[in-house]
N, C-alpha and C positions, 0 to 999 in steps of 0.2 A: 332225413326227411324232407330236405329242400326241395327235391325234384320228384316228389310223391304226386304223380298225375292221376287223375280219375279217369278210369275206363269209360270210354263212350258206349252207351247202351243202345243208341239208335242210329240208323242210317237213312239218309235223305233219299226218297225215291224219285221225285220230280218237283219241279216248281213251275207255276203257269199263272197268268195274269188274271186277277179277278175284278177288273173294272166293271164288267157287266154281270158278275156272278155274286150271289148272296152266300153267307155261311150256310144258310139253311139248304141251298142246293149242293154245297160241298158235302155236308153230313148226309144227305140224300143219296149222292153218289157213293159215298163210302159204304153206308149201311145197305142200300138197296141194289147196288151194282156190284161192288167189290167183294162185300161179305156174302150177300145171298146168291148172286148169279155165278161169280167166279169162285167162292169158297174161301176167300182170303181172310185172315184175322189179324188183330193187333196193329191197326193203321190209325195214325193221328195226323193232325194238320196244325200248322201255325202260319199266321199272316205276318208278312214281312214288307218293308218299304225298301225296294232296291232301286236306287237311281231315280226316285220320284214315281216309280210304278208300284202299285200295290200288288203282291204276289202271294200265292198260296203255296206252302211247301208241304207235301205229303211225306210222312216217315213211318217207319216201322222199326221193330226190334232187330238187333244184329242176329244174323243167322236165319232170318225169316225169308228163305231163298226165292219162293215163288213170287211174291209181290216185286222182289227187286228185279227178277228177270223180266217180268211183265212190262214193268216201266222202262227197262233198258231197251225194249223193242218199239217204244212210242216216243214221239216228240211232244213238246209242250202244247202245241197247238192242237193236237189230236185230243189230248185230255181235256183242254179247255172247251173245245166243242163238244165232246161227250158229256161233260158236266152240264153244259147249257142245254143240251137236247134230251138227256135222259131223265132229267128232273123237272117235271112239269109242275108239281106241288113241292115246294120246299118243306122240309119237316124239321121240328126241333130235334136236338139230339142230347144224349146224356154223355157225360165225361167220366171215365174211371181213372182214378190216380193209383197208381202202383207204388209200393214201398220204395222201389229203387229210382223213382222219379219219372217213369214212363207215362204218358198221358194218352189214354186210347179212347176213341169215338166208340160208342155203344148205341145199339138201336132201341 
């Protein structure tokens, strides 16, 4: 049992700078654009400090192929601009905690 590794349940989609973006704008982008317009489900985010820059990392469950492919086709700058421009009114969000440890943003 020394080498018992936990299986990873999430996959990172993309990371982008949030120096001019609020968490309310990020949740609006996830709920209003990714969920409602594109039909994606099960997306979460975390905020990290990478080399002194505050960045947001969007993630989803392993095997959720549509969001993975969508974000492979886009660069961080495109997503940062989309979050800034599509969310005129930041909204609060609810968080759903799954038994396996996944944290999902809900509308």
